[in-house]
Each structure stands twice: as C-alpha cells, then as structure tokens.
C-alpha positions in Angstrom: 16.7 6.0 -13.8 13.1 5.3 -12.8 10.7 5.3 -15.8 6.9 5.7 -15.6 5.2 3.4 -18.2 1.6 4.2 -19.1 -0.8 1.5 -20.3 2.2 -0.8 -21.1 1.4 -4.0 -22.9 4.4 -5.9 -21.6 3.8 -9.3 -20.0 3.4 -9.6 -16.2 6.7 -11.4 -16.0 8.5 -8.5 -17.8 6.6 -6.0 -15.8 7.7 -7.5 -12.5 11.3 -7.5 -13.7 11.0 -3.8 -14.5 9.2 -3.0 -11.2 12.0 -4.8 -9.3 14.4 -2.4 -11.2 12.5 0.6 -10.0 10.1 1.4 -12.8 6.5 2.5 -12.2 3.4 1.4 -14.2 0.2 3.3 -14.5 -3.0 2.0 -16.2 -6.4 3.5 -17.2 -9.4 2.1 -15.4 -10.5 -1.4 -16.3 -14.0 -2.8 -15.9 -13.1 -4.5 -12.6 -11.1 -1.6 -11.1 -14.0 0.7 -12.0 -16.4 -1.7 -10.3 -14.1 -1.9 -7.2 -14.1 1.9 -7.0 -17.9 2.0 -7.5 -18.3 -0.4 -4.6 -16.0 1.6 -2.4 -18.0 4.8 -3.2 -21.2 3.0 -2.1 -19.7 2.1 1.3 -18.2 5.6 1.7 -21.5 7.3 0.8 -23.4 5.1 3.3 -20.9 6.0 6.0 -21.0 9.7 5.5 -24.7 10.0 5.0 -25.6 13.3 3.3 -22.1 14.8 3.6 -19.6 15.0 0.8 -16.9 12.6 2.0 -14.2 14.7 0.3 -15.1 17.8 2.2 -16.7 16.4 5.4 -13.6 17.1 7.3 -14.5 20.8 7.2 -17.8 20.1 8.9 -17.0 17.4 11.6 -14.9 17.3 14.7 -11.8 15.3 14.0 -12.7 12.7 16.7 -16.1 12.1 15.0 -14.3 11.7 11.6 -11.9 9.2 13.1 -14.7 7.2 14.6 -16.5 7.0 11.2 -13.3 5.7 9.6 -12.9 3.1 12.4 -16.2 1.5 11.2 -15.9 2.2 7.4 -12.4 0.9 6.8 -12.8 -2.7 8.2 -16.2 -2.9 6.5 -14.4 -2.5 3.2 -11.4 -4.6 4.0 -13.3 -7.6 5.1 -16.3 -7.4 2.7 -16.6 -10.6 0.6 -17.2 -8.5 -2.5 -13.6 -7.3 -2.4 -12.4 -10.9 -2.5 -14.3 -11.3 -5.8 -13.3 -8.0 -7.3 -9.6 -8.0 -6.5 -8.7 -11.2 -8.5 -10.7 -9.7 -11.4 -8.6 -6.6 -11.3 -5.4 -8.7 -11.1 -6.5 -10.9 -14.1 -7.4 -7.9 -16.2 -3.8 -6.8 -15.8 -2.3 -10.0 -17.2 -1.5 -11.9 -14.0 -1.9 -15.7 -13.7 -4.5 -16.2 -11.0 -3.1 -19.6 -10.1 0.4 -18.2 -9.3 -0.5 -14.7 -8.0 -1.3 -14.1 -4.4 -2.9 -10.9 -2.9 -3.5 -9.5 0.5 -6.6 -7.7 1.7 -7.4 -4.3 0.2 -7.0 -1.2 2.3 -9.2 1.8 2.0 -6.9 4.7 2.7 -7.6 8.4 3.5 -5.4 11.4 3.4 -7.0 14.5 4.9 -6.2 18.0 4.0 -4.2 20.6 6.0 -3.1 18.2 8.8 -6.7 17.6 9.9 -6.1 13.9 10.7 -2.6 12.5 10.0 -2.2 9.7 12.7 -3.8 6.4 13.6 -6.7 5.4 11.3 -5.6 8.0 8.7 -1.8 7.8 9.1 0.3 10.1 6.9 3.3 8.0 6.0 6.8 9.5 6.2 9.3 8.3 3.6 9.5 4.6 3.8 9.9 1.3 2.0 7.3 -1.4 2.6 10.2 -3.8 2.9 11.1 -2.0 6.2 7.8 -3.5 7.4 8.7 -7.2 6.7 7.3 -7.2 3.2 9.0 -9.6 0.7 11.2 -8.0 -1.9 9.0 -9.6 -4.6 6.0 -7.5 -3.5 4.1 -5.4 -6.0 2.0 -2.6 -4.7 -1.3 -1.6 -6.4 -2.8 1.8 -5.7 -6.2 3.0 -7.0 -7.8 6.4 -6.4 -11.5 6.3 -5.5 -12.3 9.9 -6.4 -10.3 12.4 -8.5 -6.9 13.2 -7.2 -4.4 15.9 -7.8 -0.6 16.3 -7.4 -1.3 17.9 -4.0 -2.9 14.8 -2.4 -1.2 11.7 -3.9 2.0 10.1 -2.9 5.6 10.9 -3.8 8.3 8.5 -5.0 11.9 9.3 -4.2 13.8 7.4 -7.0 17.3 8.5 -6.1 17.0 6.1 -3.1 15.9 3.0 -5.0 19.4 1.5 -4.8 20.8 3.9 -2.2 20.7 2.9 1.5 18.9 5.0 4.0 19.7 4.7 7.7 16.4 3.6 9.3 14.8 2.0 12.2 13.7 -1.3 10.6 16.1 -3.3 12.7 13.7 -2.9 15.6 10.6 -4.0 13.7 9.1 -7.5 13.8 5.8 -8.0 11.9 4.3 -10.6 14.3 5.0 -8.3 17.2 3.4 -5.4 15.4 0.3 -7.4 14.9 0.2 -8.4 18.5 0.7 -4.9 20.0 0.2 -2.0 17.6 -2.0 -2.6 14.6 -5.3 -2.8 16.5 -4.6 0.4 18.5 -4.7 2.7 15.4 -8.1 4.1 16.3 -6.8 5.4 19.6 -4.3 7.7 17.9 -6.2 10.8 16.8 -4.1 13.9 17.7 -0.8 12.1 17.6 0.6 8.6 16.9 3.1 7.1 19.4 3.4 3.7 17.8 7.0 2.8 17.0 7.4 2.3 13.2 10.4 2.1 11.0 11.3 5.6 9.7 14.4 7.3 8.3 17.1 8.1 10.8 18.8 10.6 8.5 17.5 13.6 6.5 15.9 12.6 3.2 16.3 14.6 0.1 12.7 14.7 -1.1 13.6 16.0 -4.5 13.8 14.8 -7.2 10.4 13.2 -6.7 7.8 11.6 -8.9 4.0 12.1 -8.3 1.7 10.0 -10.5 -1.9 11.2 -10.7 -4.1 8.4 -12.1 -7.8 9.0 -12.9 -10.4 7.4 -10.5 -10.2 3.6 -11.0 -6.8 3.9 -12.6 -4.1 1.5 -11.3 -0.6 2.5 -10.2 1.9 -0.3 -9.6 5.3 -0.1 -7.9 7.8 -2.2 -6.0 7.5 -2.5 -2.3 11.1 -1.5 -2.2 10.4 2.0 -3.6 11.0 4.8 -1.1 7.7 6.7 -1.1 5.8 9.0 1.2 2.4 10.6 1.7 2.3 14.1 0.1 1.3 16.8 2.5 -2.3 17.3 1.4 -3.0 20.9 0.6 -5.8 20.3 -1.8 -8.6 21.1 0.6 -10.2 17.7 0.0 -9.8 14.3 1.7 -8.2 11.8 -0.7 -9.7 8.3 -0.7 -7.7 5.5 -2.3 -7.5 1.7 -2.4 -4.3 -0.3 -2.2 -3.4 -3.9 -2.0 -0.3 -6.0 -2.7 0.6 -9.1 -4.8 3.4 -11.6 -5.0 4.0 -14.2 -7.7 4.7 -17.7 -6.3 7.7 -18.3 -8.6 9.3 -15.0 -7.4 8.7 -16.0 -3.7 10.1 -19.5 -4.2 13.0 -18.3 -6.3 13.9 -15.4 -3.9 13.5 -13.0 -6.9 12.7 -9.3 -6.3 14.1 -5.8 -5.8 17.4 -5.4 -4.1 17.6 -5.1 -0.3 19.7 -2.1 0.2 18.8 -1.2 3.9 16.0 -3.4 5.4 16.8 -5.2 8.7 13.4 -6.1 10.0 12.3 -9.5 11.1 9.2 -11.6 10.5 7.3 -11.7 7.2 4.0 -10.6 5.8 3.7 -13.6 3.5 1.0 -15.2 5.6 -1.3 -12.3 4.7 -1.4 -13.4 1.1 -4.0 -15.8 -0.5 -4.1 -17.2 -4.0 -6.3 -15.3 -6.4 -8.1 -18.3 -8.0 -9.2 -20.1 -4.8 -8.1 -18.0 -1.8 -5.7 -20.7 -0.6 -3.1 -19.4 1.8 0.5 -18.9 1.0 2.4 -22.2 1.7 3.6 -22.2 5.3 7.0 -23.5 4.4 7.7 -20.3 2.4 6.7 -18.1 5.4 9.0 -20.1 7.7 11.9 -19.9 5.2 11.5 -16.1 5.0 11.3 -15.7 8.7 14.5 -17.7 9.1 16.2 -15.7 6.5 15.2 -12.4 8.2 16.5 -13.7 11.5 19.8 -14.8 9.9 20.2 -11.4 8.3 20.2 -9.5 11.6 22.1 -11.9 13.7 
C-alpha cells in the first residue's frame, strides 16, 4: 500500500528504495527550494506585467495567454540560475551531487475550468513517465510556486503501481517525439493532436491520493507512478516546477521500480546532467538502455 512520508529523515538510498516500491515523500520548503520558487515568481511577474498570474486567465483571450507561456516557460527552463539552484535543492535533500543527475526544470501551468488544457499547458491524462521512455530509476520532484489546493494539484492512482494498464506506449519513441512533436506544443491551443501514450482501457480513478504541499515544498515520487492532472476547478491557474533525477548506481545497476506495462523505445537518459559539474550522462548507458528497450519490444 502506498505511504505518504512527510519530512522523512531516511537516507537518499533508503528513500529511493521506498519510492521504487510506490511510496511518496513530501518535504517542507528548504532554503534552496524557496529561492527557486522566488526566482520563478520573478519571471512570472515580469511576464504577466500588472496582472495577477493566478487569475489572469479570466482577463485574457486564451490565445494571448498561450503566447505568453510560449515565451515564459523556455526563459525559466534554460535560465542559468536554474542550473545553480536545482543542485542546491537536491543537496539539501540528502543526495550525493557526484552521483545524482538531473534534467532541466519545467515550469508547469494548470488553468482552471478547461481554459487551456492542451499544448503549452497540457493537462495530462493518467500516465506513467516510464511510458515516455523514462528510466525506471527516475525520481520526480514537484514544487508548487504559489499556494495550491486539492482541486488543482495532481492525483496518484496507487492501485495501479504494480497493476498493468493497457496503453499506447508501444508506439512511442523518445527520439522521434523530440524530432516531430515536442517543438509544436505552442500550436496546440484549442486541442492537442499530438500522439502520446495514454490508457487504452478505462481507469478507475479512485482510490486516489492528492498531496498538497505548501509553496516551495517538495513532493517526490517514482516515474513509474500512475498519476494525472486533476481537473482544475479552483478558479486559479496553478503554477508549479518539476524536474527529475536519477542516481548513477541505480542506472548502472538497472535498479528501479518494476516495469509492469511500458513498451516504449528510446531513452531520456541523455537529458540528464551531473549535479556537481553538469557533465552529461555517460553515452554508453544511454546506448545500453536504448538497446534494452528495442529488445523488449522485438
């Protein structure tokens, strides 16, 4: 049964073992996570001018809102300040910076009442990150920028952690997605026609778990967790930051959560860089994971 552990003091090694078994970890804001959120708020305020970013959707045409996000989100993702703050967040949570690798942080939005749910502000159906070529050793980090409530966070569906779901991951290849679909997100405003892995059977959404951290708080979960975007009925746009980490020993040792239903090809491992010096993930590991994925679907 999935447990939610709050401000746990277990080691990173023990935490990863529990995450790979389906547990969730939530932490109060740390100095670095608070600074990361503060930096995100500065960029958001600059982008929205005098408008309250959480309620601006009620004052802007949806096309204008989407255009604003097209500029804002890459500014945050690629800002050099993020490459300084993310390792600090990771270190404050007990991770070894020489063995832990992270990918770029994403600034996510979830608008209220179906205002913008595609493209640049995609509302995710129930899914596992592992359907999208993520390694099973991946740990997801999620941080709200402003106050969140149960009506605008994400939901976890723990009954499916070790239960297969019929899904479309067999048609997904990460390299092909990067070539053909990722860059077109901004064009999908009213609907999203990009082919992405999704359940091909009805999902029982209950029981579900919704974790509501305070701004700057950190939620960690396995990339193998089945989770979805909660239909936002709060009346406010939710802003959050997420990024992912892997530990080199887990990658080399093929340790991680069980693969119960993923059949995608390719790997996201090349997106990860080492926390202490931004060195890329060793290419031999990416090649090994690509070969394993191909062998698994042949």
